[in-house]
N, C-alpha and C positions, 0 to 999 in steps of 0.2 A: 558714676553710679553711686547712689546713696548707700552707706553702710549702716546696718541696724545694730543697736545695742539694747537689749531688753532690760527693763527695770521693773521692780515691784515694790515701790516705796509709798508709804501712806502719806497723804497730804492733808489729813485732818489737822485742825488747829494745833499749833505747837509754837513754842517760843522762837525756834529757829529751824531752818532747813539746811543745816550744815552738811548733811550727807546727800543732798540733792544738788545737781549742777546749777550754776547761775542761770542758765537758759531755762531750765525747768522751773526754777523759782520765779523768774520773770513771767512765765506763763501762768503759774499759780496766782501771782499777784493780779494779773489781768483778768483771770477767771473770777477771782473774788470781787474785784472792782465792778465787774459787769453783772454777776449773778448772785453775789453774796457768799456767805460761808457755807458752801455746798458739800464740802468734804470730798473724799474719794482717793484716787491713786494715780501715780504716773505709770503709764503702761510701757512706753518705749520712747526712744529717741532715734532719729535718723540723721546722720551727720554728712555734710558735704563741706567743702572749703569755704563757701560763702554763707551758708545758712544751716540751721538745724530745725527739724520738725519734731516737736514734742507731742505725743499723744496722751491725753488725759481721760480719765473716767470719773465723773462725779459720784456722790453718794447715792444718787437715784439711778445710776447705771447709764447715764447719757455720756457719750464719748465726744471728745473735742480734739481738733488738730490745731496746733499752734506753730506758726513759722516765726523763727527768731533770727535776726541778723546779729552780727558781732556788736558787742556793747555791754550786755545784751539789750537788744531793742525788739519788742514784739511787733512784727509786721502784720500779722493776721491771726485771728483766733475765730474758729467757726465750729459749730456742731458738725460731726461727721454726717455727710449726706446733704449738708446745706450748701447751696450755690453750685458745687460740683460734687459728684459722687467719686470719692477717692478710696475705693475699697482695696485694702491691702491683701495680697495673696500669700503673705507670710514670708516672702523673700525680698520684700522691698519694692516689688513692682506693683503697679496699680492695675486693676481689672480693666482690660481693654474694652470689654463690653460696655462699660460705663463712661468711657472717654469719647466724647463726640469728635467726629471728623471735622477738621478745620482747614481753611484756606483763605487767601485774600487778606483783607485788613480786619484786625480785631482791636477795638478801642479798650484800653486798660483803664479801669476806674477802681479807686480804693474806697472801701467803706469809711464812713465818717469816723474820724479819730485814728485811722490806721495809715501806715506809710508803705504798705506793700500788700501783695496778694499772691496766691498760688492757684494754679489751674492744672487740669489734666486734659489731654487731647490726643487725637490720632492724626497723623499726617500721611497722606497717600504718596506712593513712589513718584518722584519727579516733581512734587509739589512743594510749595513754601507757604508760610503764614507770617504776616507782619503784625506784631503787637505794637500799638501806637500809644504813647503816653506823654503827657506834658510835664516838663521839668525845667528847672532854671539853672543858669550859669552859677557854678560854685557848689551845687548840690552833688551828692554822691549817688551813683546808680549801682544797684546790685542785681545781677542776673544769674540764675542757676537753672540749667536745663539738664534733666536726667532722662535719658532714653531707655526704653525697655524693648528688647527683641530686635534691635537694629541700631545702626549708627546715624546720628544727625549732626549737622553743623549749624552755626548761627553767626550773624554779624550784626553790628549796631551802627545806625546812621544818625548823624547830627541833623538838626532842623534844616540846615542848608543843603542837605543831600550828601555831604562828604561823609567818609567813614570815620566813626569814632573807634570802631574795632573791626578789623578785617576778619574774614571767615575763619572760624576756629571750630574744633570739635566740641560737641556738647559735654564732653568729659571735663572741660575746663570752665569753671565759673568766672564771672567777671565782676570786679568791684573797682570803680574809678570815679574821679571827679569830672563833672561836666563843665564845658567851657562855652556853651551856647544855651540860649533860652528858647523854648518852643517845643514842638512835637518831635520827640525822639522815637526811633523805630528799631525794634528788635526783630530781625527776620530769621526764622528757623527754617532750615532747608533739609529736605529728604532727597538725597541724590542716589539713593539705593533703588532696589527693584521690588521691595516689599513695604507694606504699610508699617509704620512705627508709632507706638504709643509713647508719650512722653509727659513728664511733669515739668512745669516752668514756674519759677518763683521770681517775681520782679518787685523791687523795692527802691524807694527814694528816701534819703535822709540828708 
């Protein structure tokens, strides 16, 4: 589960951002490179072992969510409500009403210039969903699944169908080097008796 730390730090132009985390600075740099010197503030950061989500608000009041892998490397930056509605309930959980129910195969695509993506979804009891992404031998795969209101498990398959990672709890993020090229599959499983809403971040570097 992601742990939230609140911030209220200005990101208007300054010679340095020594009092802001490296991950937040990476998101600020990405925001400036895409949208120009828009000013604003860092609202909060949500930490997990594999990735950090930084929430920003620019000078005009537009909010952004930025996913950062270790490095730091920005995997995804989007306006809140763009692509997926990830409404925060104030306790780190996403609003289940905005998370679509998923099952079967879902093809993962990254936006141009990005190496990762984050999504929210709901998985029905006894169901699973398979996230399919192309990756190459020698690259590193990052997967972070955060469930809300129930337990989930996930496993990762190599292109030849063998297991890269056996079934583990969604509480444990994965980061590892790939040894095959082709379509890798991250399968998320709900073995419980209730629907579970979850967030998943997937990145390649």
